[in-house]
C-alpha positions as CSV (number, residue, x, y, z in Angstrom):
1,M,112.1,-6.1,-56.9
2,T,109.6,-9.0,-57.1
3,R,106.6,-8.2,-59.3
4,G,103.5,-10.3,-59.8
5,L,101.3,-10.4,-62.8
6,G,100.0,-7.0,-63.7
7,G,101.6,-5.3,-60.7
8,H,103.3,-6.2,-57.5
9,S,103.3,-9.5,-55.8
10,P,101.5,-9.8,-52.4
11,A,104.8,-10.7,-50.7
12,N,106.4,-7.6,-52.0
13,V,103.6,-5.4,-50.9
14,T,103.4,-6.9,-47.4
15,Q,107.2,-6.4,-47.1
16,H,106.7,-2.7,-47.6
17,L,103.9,-2.6,-45.0
18,K,105.9,-4.6,-42.4
19,G,105.4,-3.0,-39.0
20,V,102.1,-1.3,-39.7
21,G,99.8,-1.4,-36.6
22,F,96.1,-2.4,-37.0
23,P,93.6,-0.9,-37.2
24,A,95.3,1.2,-39.9
25,H,94.1,3.9,-42.2
26,K,95.4,4.7,-45.7
27,Q,97.7,7.4,-44.4
28,D,99.3,4.9,-42.0
29,L,99.8,2.5,-44.9
30,M,101.4,5.3,-47.0
31,R,103.7,6.3,-44.2
32,T,104.8,2.8,-43.5
33,A,105.3,1.9,-47.1
34,R,107.5,5.1,-47.6
35,D,109.5,4.3,-44.5
36,N,110.1,0.8,-45.9
37,G,111.3,2.0,-49.3
38,A,108.2,1.3,-51.4
39,D,108.5,2.6,-55.0
40,D,106.1,5.1,-56.6
41,D,104.0,2.3,-58.2
42,V,103.2,0.8,-54.8
43,L,102.5,4.2,-53.3
44,E,100.2,5.1,-56.2
45,V,98.1,2.0,-55.7
46,I,97.9,2.5,-51.9
47,Q,96.9,6.1,-52.6
48,S,94.0,4.9,-54.8
49,M,92.7,2.6,-52.1
50,P,89.6,3.7,-50.1
51,D,89.9,5.7,-46.9
52,D,88.6,2.9,-44.8
53,A,90.0,1.6,-41.6
54,F,91.8,-1.7,-42.3
55,E,91.5,-4.3,-39.5
56,S,94.1,-6.8,-40.8
57,M,96.7,-7.3,-43.6
58,A,94.1,-9.5,-45.3
59,D,91.8,-6.4,-45.5
60,V,94.7,-4.3,-46.9
61,M,95.6,-6.9,-49.5
62,K,92.0,-7.2,-50.7
63,A,91.7,-3.4,-51.1
64,Y,95.2,-3.3,-52.7
65,G,94.2,-6.0,-55.3
66,E,91.0,-4.2,-56.2
67,A,92.8,-0.8,-56.5
68,D,95.6,-2.3,-58.6
69,R,93.1,-3.9,-61.0
70,S,91.1,-0.6,-61.4
71,A,94.3,1.5,-61.8
72,G,94.3,0.3,-65.4
73,P,97.1,-0.6,-67.8
74,Q,99.3,2.4,-66.9
75,S,100.0,0.8,-63.6
76,R,101.1,-2.5,-65.2
77,R,104.4,-1.4,-66.7
């Protein structure tokens, strides 16, 4: 799996979210990521994202980046 610095690369995350319809809520992202074979690290960061409605993949990636940074060193194995 492709990993970026301190977590997962944006390309890898978007691959796991391929097919999600917008607007999407966190549970939609979780379901799509699971269906696309996301590992536990990706799912944990998605779970820590806010319960907002996301209007685009750009919104998702912004929230994902913020959640990944605030998850702390334990998420950066």
